[in-house]
All heavy atoms as an XYZ file, in Angstrom:
846
protein
N      14.521      4.815     -3.827
C      13.509      4.181     -4.653
C      13.854      4.448     -6.109
O      14.218      5.553     -6.479
C      12.130      4.739     -4.305
C      11.038      4.237     -5.240
S       9.375      4.662     -4.743
C       9.135      3.527     -3.401
N      13.681      3.419     -6.920
C      13.892      3.608     -8.347
C      12.540      3.568     -9.072
O      11.496      3.309     -8.468
C      14.874      2.569     -8.907
C      14.376      1.154     -8.738
O      13.178      0.884     -8.873
N      15.282      0.236     -8.447
N      12.566      3.813    -10.379
C      11.339      3.901    -11.164
C      10.565      2.590    -11.131
O       9.334      2.584    -10.979
C      11.673      4.315    -12.611
C      12.159      5.763    -12.629
C      10.462      4.147    -13.528
C      12.699      6.230    -13.970
N      11.244      1.470    -11.229
C      10.579      0.169    -11.233
C       9.802     -0.061     -9.939
O       8.647     -0.492     -9.962
C      11.623     -0.931    -11.444
O      11.031     -2.185    -11.393
N      10.407      0.247     -8.821
C       9.737      0.061     -7.524
C       8.573      1.041     -7.392
O       7.505      0.689     -6.898
C      10.733      0.219     -6.364
C      11.750     -0.934     -6.412
C      10.017      0.246     -5.012
C      12.897     -0.797     -5.440
N       8.750      2.281     -7.857
C       7.654      3.249     -7.813
C       6.459      2.744     -8.621
O       5.320      2.792     -8.148
C       8.114      4.609     -8.337
C       7.023      5.693     -8.379
C       6.512      6.011     -6.976
C       7.542      6.944     -9.064
N       6.717      2.237     -9.824
C       5.623      1.728    -10.655
C       4.894      0.563     -9.987
O       3.676      0.438    -10.088
C       6.149      1.307    -12.030
C       6.478      2.458    -12.973
C       7.168      1.939    -14.222
C       5.235      3.245    -13.332
N       5.622     -0.279     -9.293
C       4.998     -1.400     -8.582
C       4.210     -0.906     -7.369
O       3.232     -1.534     -6.956
C       6.057     -2.401     -8.124
C       6.732     -3.129     -9.261
C       7.921     -3.954     -8.785
O       8.197     -4.047     -7.589
N       8.632     -4.557     -9.722
N       4.621      0.212     -6.788
C       3.996      0.731     -5.568
C       2.743      1.554     -5.839
O       1.857      1.636     -4.977
C       4.993      1.597     -4.787
O       6.132      0.855     -4.435
N       2.644      2.190     -7.004
C       1.518      3.093     -7.268
C       0.151      2.420     -7.128
O      -0.756      3.007     -6.519
C       1.664      3.753     -8.639
C       2.745      4.827     -8.732
C       2.831      5.378    -10.159
C       2.511      5.956     -7.744
N      -0.065      1.202     -7.654
C      -1.392      0.586     -7.476
C      -1.735      0.286     -6.011
O      -2.901      0.121     -5.677
C      -1.295     -0.715     -8.286
C      -0.180     -0.492     -9.247
C       0.780      0.412     -8.540
N      -0.736      0.221     -5.135
C      -0.966     -0.045     -3.705
C      -1.174      1.248     -2.918
O      -1.499      1.206     -1.734
C       0.228     -0.805     -3.117
C       0.505     -2.123     -3.802
C       1.813     -2.709     -3.297
C       2.228     -3.889     -4.177
N       3.618     -4.261     -3.963
N      -0.964      2.387     -3.582
C      -1.070      3.691     -2.931
C      -2.509      3.954     -2.506
O      -3.442      3.708     -3.252
C      -0.595      4.774     -3.905
C      -0.593      6.214     -3.441
C       0.380      6.411     -2.285
C      -0.203      7.126     -4.603
N      -2.686      4.431     -1.288
C      -4.009      4.800     -0.783
C      -4.185      6.303     -0.926
O      -3.238      7.068     -0.718
C      -4.151      4.396      0.679
C      -4.072      2.908      0.903
C      -4.153      2.593      2.372
C      -4.052      1.079      2.606
N      -3.983      0.754      4.027
N      -5.401      6.725     -1.258
C      -5.668      8.140     -1.461
C      -5.275      8.980     -0.242
O      -4.776     10.087     -0.379
C      -7.144      8.343     -1.799
O      -7.388      9.672     -2.144
N      -5.487      8.426      0.973
C      -5.146      9.180      2.186
C      -3.640      9.323      2.380
O      -3.194     10.113      3.218
C      -5.801      8.565      3.432
C      -5.373      7.154      3.741
C      -6.310      6.096      3.152
O      -7.041      6.394      2.194
O      -6.279      4.965      3.656
N      -2.853      8.584      1.600
C      -1.395      8.688      1.692
C      -0.810      9.593      0.609
O       0.394      9.604      0.388
C      -0.748      7.303      1.621
C      -0.983      6.499      2.882
O      -1.374      7.043      3.912
N      -0.777      5.204      2.803
N      -1.683     10.335     -0.067
C      -1.232     11.311     -1.051
C      -1.392     12.690     -0.421
O      -2.495     13.095     -0.068
C      -2.048     11.231     -2.360
C      -1.950      9.827     -2.965
C      -1.551     12.273     -3.352
C      -2.872      9.601     -4.154
N      -0.289     13.389     -0.262
C      -0.299     14.718      0.349
C      -0.054     15.770     -0.727
O       0.651     15.519     -1.688
C       0.808     14.812      1.402
C       0.888     13.589      2.313
C       0.205     13.817      3.621
N      -0.087     12.572      4.317
C       0.761     11.858      5.051
N       2.001     12.259      5.183
N       0.375     10.752      5.662
N      -0.631     16.920     -0.549
C      -0.422     18.024     -1.498
C       0.430     19.087     -0.833
O       0.077     19.581      0.245
C      -1.760     18.636     -1.909
O      -2.554     17.696     -2.578
N       1.537     19.452     -1.453
C       2.377     20.517     -0.916
C       1.692     21.858     -1.146
O       0.783     21.972     -1.980
C       3.746     20.499     -1.597
O       3.609     20.881     -2.956
N       2.118     22.862     -0.428
C       1.575     24.209     -0.618
C       1.810     24.673     -2.055
O       0.924     25.241     -2.686
C       2.238     25.192      0.364
O       2.004     24.712      1.691
C       1.682     26.588      0.221
N       3.003     24.403     -2.569
C       3.327     24.768     -3.957
C       2.356     24.089     -4.929
O       1.861     24.723     -5.863
C       4.763     24.364     -4.284
C       5.165     24.662     -5.691
N       5.575     25.901     -6.098
C       5.192     23.877     -6.804
C       5.836     25.866     -7.394
N       5.625     24.647     -7.844
N       2.066     22.813     -4.693
C       1.133     22.096     -5.567
C      -0.233     22.772     -5.548
O      -0.828     22.999     -6.599
C       1.000     20.635     -5.131
C      -0.024     19.880     -5.936
C       0.327     19.293     -7.140
C      -1.338     19.778     -5.501
C      -0.617     18.619     -7.902
C      -2.287     19.106     -6.242
C      -1.925     18.521     -7.448
N      -0.740     23.075     -4.357
C      -2.072     23.683     -4.247
C      -2.146     25.021     -4.982
O      -3.138     25.314     -5.659
C      -2.457     23.856     -2.775
C      -2.690     22.522     -2.098
O      -3.103     21.551     -2.723
N      -2.403     22.453     -0.812
N      -1.094     25.812     -4.865
C      -1.068     27.113     -5.554
C      -1.051     26.912     -7.061
O      -1.847     27.514     -7.792
C       0.156     27.944     -5.101
C      -0.008     28.352     -3.632
C       0.349     29.168     -5.996
C       1.255     28.930     -3.002
N      -0.160     26.070     -7.542
C      -0.037     25.852     -8.989
C      -1.282     25.170     -9.555
O      -1.708     25.470    -10.672
C       1.206     25.017     -9.313
C       2.490     25.715     -8.979
C       2.642     26.983     -9.811
N       3.906     27.622     -9.513
C       4.028     28.841     -9.038
N       2.958     29.584     -8.818
N       5.199     29.341     -8.787
N      -1.867     24.235     -8.792
C      -3.081     23.569     -9.265
C      -4.189     24.598     -9.474
O      -4.881     24.581    -10.498
C      -3.534     22.490     -8.280
C      -4.830     21.837     -8.673
C      -4.874     20.915     -9.712
C      -6.009     22.162     -8.015
C      -6.079     20.337    -10.102
C      -7.209     21.587     -8.384
C      -7.246     20.672     -9.428
N      -4.378     25.506     -8.539
C      -5.415     26.536     -8.671
C      -5.141     27.439     -9.867
O      -6.073     27.847    -10.557
C      -5.529     27.361     -7.387
C      -6.149     26.607     -6.228
C      -7.579     26.136     -6.525
O      -8.353     26.893     -7.129
O      -7.903     24.994     -6.152
N      -3.875     27.764    -10.108
C      -3.521     28.623    -11.237
C      -3.725     27.931    -12.579
O      -4.062     28.574    -13.571
C      -2.044     29.048    -11.142
C      -1.746     30.002    -10.028
C      -0.263     30.275     -9.893
O       0.569     29.596    -10.544
O       0.073     31.166     -9.103
N      -3.493     26.622    -12.611
C      -3.446     25.906    -13.886
C      -4.702     25.108    -14.209
O      -4.812     24.593    -15.310
C      -2.237     24.975    -13.890
C      -0.941     25.743    -13.812
C       0.237     24.840    -13.607
N       1.470     25.620    -13.616
C       2.618     25.217    -13.104
N       2.710     24.020    -12.563
N       3.672     25.995    -13.135
N      -5.628     24.989    -13.275
C      -6.784     24.142    -13.544
C      -7.647     24.750    -14.640
O      -7.780     25.971    -14.751
C      -7.589     23.870    -12.285
C      -8.322     25.042    -11.714
C      -9.059     24.614    -10.465
C      -9.818     25.786     -9.871
N     -10.510     25.422     -8.640
N      -8.177     23.864    -15.460
C      -9.055     24.260    -16.552
C      -9.969     23.085    -16.875
O     -10.043     22.128    -16.096
C      -8.242     24.716    -17.773
C      -7.337     23.635    -18.323
O      -7.506     22.448    -17.971
O      -6.449     23.965    -19.133
N     -10.638     23.142    -18.005
C     -11.584     22.085    -18.359
C     -10.891     20.755    -18.659
O     -11.517     19.702    -18.594
C     -12.410     22.497    -19.578
C     -13.318     23.670    -19.270
O     -13.587     23.914    -18.075
O     -13.766     24.340    -20.224
N      -9.622     20.780    -18.992
C      -8.892     19.558    -19.339
C      -8.284     18.896    -18.103
O      -8.255     17.672    -18.003
C      -7.788     19.877    -20.384
C      -6.966     18.640    -20.708
C      -8.402     20.460    -21.645
N      -7.819     19.706    -17.165
C      -7.168     19.168    -15.951
C      -8.206     18.505    -15.052
O      -9.277     19.056    -14.831
C      -6.504     20.297    -15.144
C      -5.305     20.903    -15.807
S      -3.771     20.113    -15.349
C      -3.483     20.803    -13.748
N      -7.898     17.315    -14.533
C      -8.810     16.694    -13.568
C      -8.783     17.453    -12.234
O      -7.840     18.202    -11.957
C      -8.237     15.279    -13.410
C      -6.820     15.367    -13.834
C      -6.723     16.500    -14.812
N      -9.818     17.244    -11.415
C      -9.806     17.838    -10.078
C      -8.869     17.014     -9.186
O      -8.259     16.039     -9.634
C     -11.224     17.930     -9.506
C     -11.894     16.576     -9.357
O     -11.216     15.528     -9.474
O     -13.112     16.547     -9.129
N      -8.777     17.392     -7.922
C      -7.845     16.715     -7.009
C      -8.177     15.226     -6.890
O      -7.275     14.380     -6.931
C      -7.863     17.379     -5.615
C      -7.296     18.803     -5.692
C      -7.079     16.550     -4.606
C      -5.832     18.877     -6.044
N      -9.457     14.897     -6.762
C      -9.831     13.476     -6.674
C      -9.454     12.739     -7.962
O      -9.014     11.596     -7.911
C     -11.327     13.325     -6.407
C     -11.705     13.733     -4.998
O     -10.820     13.721     -4.109
O     -12.882     14.069     -4.769
N      -9.631     13.408     -9.090
C      -9.258     12.810    -10.366
C      -7.758     12.584    -10.468
O      -7.304     11.573    -11.012
N      -6.984     13.515     -9.936
C      -5.525     13.351     -9.936
C      -5.136     12.176     -9.044
O      -4.303     11.352     -9.416
C      -4.832     14.659     -9.497
C      -4.954     15.699    -10.618
C      -3.369     14.409     -9.134
C      -4.429     17.068    -10.272
N      -5.762     12.069     -7.874
C      -5.477     10.928     -6.985
C      -5.819      9.608     -7.682
O      -5.033      8.663     -7.649
C      -6.270     11.044     -5.690
C      -5.762     12.103     -4.774
N      -6.127     12.176     -3.463
C      -4.926     13.153     -4.961
C      -5.537     13.206     -2.885
N      -4.812     13.814     -3.781
N      -7.000      9.571     -8.314
C      -7.436      8.357     -8.996
C      -6.489      8.008    -10.145
O      -6.135      6.843    -10.336
C      -8.856      8.561     -9.523
C      -9.501      7.324    -10.050
C     -10.951      7.603    -10.412
C     -11.610      6.350    -10.936
N     -13.011      6.577    -11.244
N      -6.068      9.024    -10.866
C      -5.149      8.808    -11.984
C      -3.818      8.231    -11.476
O      -3.276      7.288    -12.048
C      -4.916     10.153    -12.686
C      -4.205     10.073    -13.997
S      -4.145     11.705    -14.790
C      -5.621     11.599    -15.781
N      -3.331      8.787    -10.381
C      -2.061      8.339     -9.805
C      -2.137      6.891     -9.330
O      -1.183      6.130     -9.483
C      -1.679      9.274     -8.650
C      -0.270      9.212     -8.086
C       0.775      9.446     -9.167
C      -0.103     10.235     -6.983
N      -3.280      6.504     -8.788
C      -3.430      5.158     -8.216
C      -3.773      4.119     -9.284
O      -3.247      3.014     -9.255
C      -4.515      5.168     -7.117
C      -4.040      6.006     -5.932
C      -4.877      3.754     -6.680
C      -5.117      6.323     -4.918
N      -4.638      4.480    -10.232
C      -5.183      3.432    -11.096
C      -4.900      3.560    -12.586
O      -5.240      2.663    -13.341
C      -6.690      3.334    -10.881
O      -7.307      4.549    -11.206
N      -4.302      4.642    -13.022
C      -4.015      4.785    -14.453
C      -2.573      4.393    -14.745
O      -1.699      4.521    -13.886
C      -4.232      6.227    -14.905
O      -5.576      6.581    -14.776
N      -2.352      3.952    -15.954
C      -0.999      3.611    -16.374
C      -0.291      4.872    -16.859
O      -0.781      5.551    -17.772
C      -1.024      2.590    -17.507
C      -1.487      1.223    -17.051
O      -1.230      0.875    -15.878
O      -2.097      0.513    -17.854
N       0.855      5.192    -16.287
C       1.606      6.347    -16.776
C       2.092      6.101    -18.205
O       2.336      4.967    -18.603
C       2.798      6.451    -15.829
C       2.531      5.551    -14.695
C       1.517      4.558    -15.145
N       2.236      7.182    -18.976
C       2.797      7.057    -20.321
C       4.301      7.331    -20.308
O       4.996      7.000    -21.261
C       2.086      7.977    -21.331
C       0.659      7.500    -21.562
C       2.119      9.421    -20.893
N       4.796      7.927    -19.236
C       6.232      8.164    -19.075
C       6.518      8.478    -17.619
O       5.651      8.987    -16.894
C       6.699      9.315    -19.960
N       7.725      8.167    -17.198
C       8.153      8.494    -15.845
C       9.656      8.731    -15.884
O      10.377      8.044    -16.607
C       7.767      7.376    -14.848
C       8.094      7.781    -13.416
C       8.398      6.062    -15.210
C       7.488      6.865    -12.377
N      10.098      9.733    -15.147
C      11.530      9.986    -15.066
C      11.889     10.309    -13.623
O      11.082     10.868    -12.875
C      11.941     11.128    -15.998
O      11.326     12.332    -15.609
N      13.090      9.937    -13.272
C      13.602     10.242    -11.936
C      14.316     11.575    -12.027
O      15.285     11.717    -12.771
C      14.564      9.132    -11.492
C      14.982      9.277    -10.057
O      14.951     10.367     -9.500
N      15.366      8.190     -9.458
N      13.824     12.572    -11.286
C      14.422     13.896    -11.370
C      15.648     14.002    -10.481
O      16.677     14.480    -10.887
C      13.391     14.958    -11.017
C      12.273     15.022    -12.051
C      11.502     16.286    -11.962
O      11.248     16.788    -10.867
N      11.110     16.816    -13.095
N      15.515     13.593     -9.251
C      16.642     13.534     -8.322
C      16.173     12.820     -7.065
O      15.025     12.999     -6.639
C      17.176     14.926     -7.977
C      16.190     15.796     -7.267
C      16.748     17.172     -6.908
O      17.912     17.460     -7.215
O      16.007     17.942     -6.305
N      17.010     12.007     -6.508
C      16.668     11.305     -5.274
C      15.320     10.620     -5.349
O      15.095      9.759     -6.176
N      14.411     11.045     -4.508
C      13.086     10.434     -4.411
C      12.026     11.242     -5.155
O      10.847     11.121     -4.861
C      12.697     10.305     -2.932
C      13.690      9.520     -2.084
C      13.689      8.033     -2.407
O      12.615      7.442     -2.467
O      14.788      7.475     -2.605
N      12.441     12.100     -6.092
C      11.512     12.954     -6.827
C      11.379     12.446     -8.264
O      12.380     12.182     -8.934
C      11.994     14.400     -6.831
C      10.935     15.348     -7.317
C      11.240     16.821     -7.314
C      12.485     17.340     -6.755
N      12.661     18.790     -6.945
N      10.100     12.329     -8.709
C       9.816     11.773    -10.035
C       8.814     12.654    -10.771
O       7.939     13.254    -10.156
C       9.206     10.371     -9.903
C      10.093      9.389     -9.206
C      10.051      9.247     -7.825
C      10.985      8.613     -9.927
C      10.878      8.345     -7.166
C      11.814      7.710     -9.283
C      11.766      7.569     -7.902
N       8.947     12.690    -12.106
C       7.925     13.303    -12.954
C       7.183     12.154    -13.619
O       7.796     11.310    -14.275
C       8.531     14.203    -14.019
C       7.456     14.836    -14.908
C       8.031     15.604    -16.070
O       8.712     14.983    -16.911
O       7.780     16.812    -16.150
N       5.868     12.111    -13.427
C       5.031     11.053    -13.987
C       4.054     11.703    -14.962
O       3.378     12.668    -14.616
C       4.254     10.317    -12.877
C       5.210      9.825    -11.783
C       3.466      9.149    -13.465
C       4.504      9.277    -10.559
N       3.993     11.170    -16.184
C       3.085     11.695    -17.208
C       1.921     10.742    -17.410
O       2.112      9.525    -17.523
C       3.804     11.867    -18.542
C       4.975     12.835    -18.603
C       5.550     12.874    -20.019
C       4.563     14.228    -18.170
N       0.718     11.312    -17.448
C      -0.500     10.563    -17.759
C      -1.167     11.225    -18.952
O      -1.189     12.456    -19.043
C      -1.478     10.580    -16.572
C      -0.982      9.867    -15.367
C      -0.373     10.566    -14.330
C      -1.104      8.491    -15.250
C       0.094      9.905    -13.211
C      -0.644      7.825    -14.138
C      -0.034      8.531    -13.111
N      -1.726     10.414    -19.840
C      -2.404     10.961    -21.001
C      -3.728     11.597    -20.593
O      -4.548     10.963    -19.937
C      -2.644      9.838    -22.026
C      -3.216     10.374    -23.303
O      -4.392     10.660    -23.370
N      -2.386     10.521    -24.305
N      -3.923     12.869    -20.974
C      -5.196     13.562    -20.709
C      -6.127     13.461    -21.905
O      -7.300     13.176    -21.772
C      -4.946     15.037    -20.394
C      -4.451     15.372    -19.000
C      -4.177     16.873    -18.894
C      -5.446     14.944    -17.952
N      -5.604     13.756    -23.086
C      -6.375     13.676    -24.318
C      -5.399     13.608    -25.487
O      -4.200     13.397    -25.278
C      -7.354     14.850    -24.433
C      -6.669     16.194    -24.436
O      -5.521     16.329    -24.860
N      -7.366     17.209    -23.946
N      -5.888     13.818    -26.700
C      -4.997     13.695    -27.855
C      -3.994     14.838    -27.972
O      -3.024     14.747    -28.729
C      -5.798     13.560    -29.158
C      -6.634     14.754    -29.504
C      -8.012     14.763    -28.831
O      -8.361     13.801    -28.116
O      -8.724     15.743    -29.006
N      -4.182     15.899    -27.190
C      -3.267     17.042    -27.262
C      -2.340     17.179    -26.056
O      -1.242     17.721    -26.181
C      -4.071     18.347    -27.397
C      -4.865     18.419    -28.682
O      -4.351     17.934    -29.713
O      -5.993     18.925    -28.644
N      -2.798     16.721    -24.902
C      -2.041     16.995    -23.683
C      -1.841     15.765    -22.794
O      -2.691     14.877    -22.727
C      -2.754     18.054    -22.824
C      -2.770     19.416    -23.454
C      -3.914     19.890    -24.068
C      -1.643     20.219    -23.436
C      -3.938     21.138    -24.667
C      -1.652     21.474    -24.022
C      -2.799     21.930    -24.636
O      -2.812     23.159    -25.218
N      -0.714     15.788    -22.087
C      -0.449     14.877    -20.977
C      -0.524     15.696    -19.697
O      -0.311     16.911    -19.697
C       0.963     14.285    -21.067
C       1.129     13.310    -22.223
O       0.138     12.668    -22.612
O       2.269     13.191    -22.710
N      -0.809     15.023    -18.602
C      -0.721     15.651    -17.285
C       0.608     15.229    -16.681
O       0.884     14.039    -16.545
C      -1.866     15.199    -16.375
C      -1.762     15.682    -14.924
C      -1.903     17.205    -14.845
C      -2.806     15.005    -14.052
N       1.438     16.214    -16.344
C       2.712     15.942    -15.677
C       2.522     16.171    -14.184
O       2.081     17.241    -13.765
C       3.806     16.852    -16.216
N       2.833     15.143    -13.407
C       2.800     15.250    -11.945
C       4.215     15.067    -11.439
O       4.854     14.057    -11.726
C       1.922     14.155    -11.333
C       0.427     14.230    -11.540
C      -0.246     13.008    -10.920
C      -0.127     15.499    -10.926
N       4.714     16.037    -10.704
C       6.005     15.884    -10.042
C       5.691     15.507     -8.602
O       4.946     16.219     -7.918
C       6.852     17.165    -10.111
C       8.167     16.981     -9.361
C       7.115     17.539    -11.571
N       6.207     14.340     -8.216
C       5.906     13.805     -6.888
C       7.196     13.490     -6.151
O       8.239     13.267     -6.764
C       5.034     12.524     -6.965
C       3.763     12.781     -7.761
C       5.798     11.361     -7.546
N       7.093     13.468     -4.838
C       8.212     13.070     -3.993
C       7.751     11.928     -3.111
O       6.686     12.016     -2.489
C       8.657     14.261     -3.142
O       9.675     13.878     -2.260
N       8.524     10.867     -3.074
C       8.197      9.735     -2.216
C       8.706     10.059     -0.819
O       9.901     10.286     -0.619
C       8.826      8.430     -2.742
C       8.532      7.279     -1.793
C       8.325      8.126     -4.139
N       7.792     10.117      0.144
C       8.147     10.513      1.500
C       8.428      9.336      2.411
O       9.210      9.443      3.344
C       7.022     11.373      2.113
C       6.845     12.697      1.438
C       8.103     13.521      1.567
C       7.936     14.903      0.970
N       9.197     15.623      0.907
N       7.753      8.213      2.163
C       7.936      7.052      3.038
C       7.466      5.818      2.292
O       6.603      5.901      1.416
C       7.127      7.216      4.322
C       7.615      6.308      5.438
O       8.569      5.525      5.220
O       7.041      6.383      6.534
N       8.026      4.711      2.603
C       7.578      3.448      2.018
C       7.369      2.380      3.083
O       7.096      1.233      2.764
C       8.606      2.922      0.992
O       9.876      2.793      1.631
C       8.707      3.834     -0.204
N       7.495      2.735      4.346
C       7.419      1.744      5.408
C       6.370      2.140      6.443
O       6.587      3.129      7.144
C       8.783      1.593      6.069
C       8.832      0.457      7.052
O       7.965     -0.398      7.066
N       9.837      0.464      7.901
N       5.286      1.450      6.629
C       4.922      0.244      5.892
C       4.164      0.539      4.600
O       4.011     -0.341      3.780
C       4.008     -0.491      6.876
C       3.338      0.589      7.633
C       4.360      1.716      7.714
N       3.677      1.762      4.432
C       2.936      2.106      3.219
C       3.640      3.240      2.498
O       4.314      4.061      3.118
C       1.507      2.540      3.566
C       0.679      1.451      4.204
C      -0.706      1.932      4.590
O      -0.907      3.156      4.689
O      -1.570      1.081      4.775
N       3.433      3.301      1.199
C       4.025      4.388      0.424
C       3.232      5.675      0.668
O       2.005      5.669      0.694
C       4.089      4.042     -1.084
C       4.821      5.161     -1.846
C       2.731      3.758     -1.655
C       5.169      4.795     -3.277
N       3.952      6.756      0.910
C       3.365      8.081      1.087
C       4.005      9.000      0.059
O       5.229      9.054     -0.060
C       3.589      8.615      2.509
C       2.881      7.704      3.509
C       3.096     10.057      2.632
C       3.166      8.035      4.960
N       3.156      9.698     -0.685
C       3.629     10.549     -1.774
C       3.175     11.973     -1.553
O       2.043     12.225     -1.151
C       3.118     10.004     -3.136
C       3.933      8.776     -3.511
C       3.166     11.058     -4.225
C       3.634      8.213     -4.868
N       4.074     12.907     -1.814
C       3.742     14.320     -1.781
C       3.694     14.842     -3.208
O       4.634     14.636     -3.980
C       4.800     15.083     -0.975
O       4.511     16.462     -0.983
N       2.567     15.478     -3.553
C       2.440     16.108     -4.870
C       3.167     17.442     -4.812
O       2.866     18.286     -3.960
C       0.970     16.319     -5.218
C       0.100     15.060     -5.275
C      -1.365     15.440     -5.467
C       0.563     14.140     -6.381
N       4.122     17.639     -5.709
C       4.927     18.860     -5.705
C       4.376     19.888     -6.682
O       4.249     21.058     -6.361
C       6.389     18.538     -6.024
C       6.949     17.643     -4.906
C       7.217     19.807     -6.170
C       8.324     17.102     -5.171
N       4.051     19.455     -7.891
C       3.446     20.353     -8.864
C       2.756     19.541     -9.954
O       2.972     18.318    -10.058
C       4.479     21.325     -9.483
O       3.793     22.392    -10.153
C       5.405     20.624    -10.443
N       1.938     20.199    -10.738
C       1.289     19.555    -11.881
C       1.162     20.590    -12.987
O       1.072     21.790    -12.724
C      -0.082     19.005    -11.501
S      -1.291     20.242    -11.042
N       1.200     20.106    -14.204
C       1.017     20.985    -15.344
C       0.683     20.156    -16.567
O       0.961     18.951    -16.607
C       2.259     21.848    -15.609
C       3.542     21.071    -15.707
C       4.023     20.616    -16.913
C       4.289     20.797    -14.556
C       5.195     19.906    -17.004
C       5.472     20.088    -14.621
C       5.928     19.648    -15.843
O       7.096     18.935    -15.920
N       0.053     20.814    -17.541
C      -0.221     20.144    -18.808
C       1.030     20.243    -19.661
O       1.734     21.254    -19.645
C      -1.386     20.807    -19.543
C      -2.711     20.611    -18.893
C      -3.854     21.113    -19.733
C      -3.639     22.516    -20.231
N      -4.790     23.127    -20.880
N       1.295     19.176    -20.386
C       2.454     19.140    -21.276
C       1.955     18.681    -22.634
O       1.194     17.712    -22.708
C       3.465     18.138    -20.707
C       4.838     18.227    -21.254
C       5.756     17.315    -20.422
C       7.192     17.553    -20.758
N       8.091     16.785    -19.900
N       2.344     19.367    -23.680
C       1.881     18.985    -25.002
C       2.326     17.568    -25.327
O       3.491     17.222    -25.178
C       2.406     19.954    -26.056
C       1.767     21.306    -25.974
C       2.180     22.208    -27.124
O       2.554     21.685    -28.184
O       2.120     23.425    -26.935
N       1.366     16.775    -25.752
C       1.632     15.366    -26.041
C       2.651     15.204    -27.167
O       3.464     14.292    -27.144
C       0.314     14.673    -26.431
C       0.450     13.207    -26.675
C      -0.918     12.570    -26.892
N      -0.743     11.163    -27.145
C      -1.053     10.573    -28.290
N      -1.595     11.271    -29.255
N      -0.859      9.297    -28.442
N       2.639     16.161    -28.112
C       3.556     16.035    -29.249
C       5.016     16.135    -28.820
O       5.896     15.716    -29.537
C       3.237     17.062    -30.325
C       3.468     18.496    -29.941
C       3.067     19.418    -31.084
C       3.290     20.857    -30.673
N       2.847     21.785    -31.695
N       5.279     16.676    -27.614
C       6.661     16.713    -27.105
C       7.131     15.322    -26.699
O       8.311     15.053    -26.657
C       6.769     17.669    -25.920
C       6.508     19.102    -26.311
C       6.649     19.989    -25.130
N       7.985     19.856    -24.566
C       8.745     20.849    -24.218
N       8.341     22.068    -24.365
N       9.928     20.632    -23.697
N       6.166     14.440    -26.375
C       6.500     13.070    -25.992
C       6.452     12.139    -27.193
O       7.260     11.234    -27.325
C       5.507     12.577    -24.933
C       5.654     11.117    -24.563
C       4.709     10.716    -23.442
N       3.317     10.986    -23.677
C       2.495     10.190    -24.363
N       2.931      9.074    -24.860
N       1.224     10.516    -24.530
N       5.491     12.386    -28.098
C       5.276     11.496    -29.241
C       5.917     12.117    -30.477
O       5.591     13.230    -30.859
C       3.764     11.286    -29.487
C       3.526     10.403    -30.690
C       3.117     10.734    -28.247
N       6.797     11.433    -31.076
C       7.467     11.940    -32.295
C       7.038     11.117    -33.473
O       6.820      9.970    -33.420
C       8.989     11.858    -32.140
C       9.493     12.610    -30.953
C       9.736     14.029    -31.302
C      10.302     14.726    -30.055
N      10.218     16.079    -30.033
């Protein structure tokens, strides 16, 4: 899968097809704060928000950035597990990233 196909697939993604890895659950609990959305918010963001950046890390693994506020983006590292017949995504990790690192 390439970035273009992933972007076309995200709006078709169903919440029940988003899986959380053990690593994601641990890091989410460590990193959650007033700025980070909850799990449902992350699912909603992944399905219905427009990413501000996306990069292919390796193979089927991508880092997707969503704008949180004027200071931070939410970085989601995801792995595409299946696309037949529906796309299935595993959340690998999430973290806040300073927006100024993206915006120059």
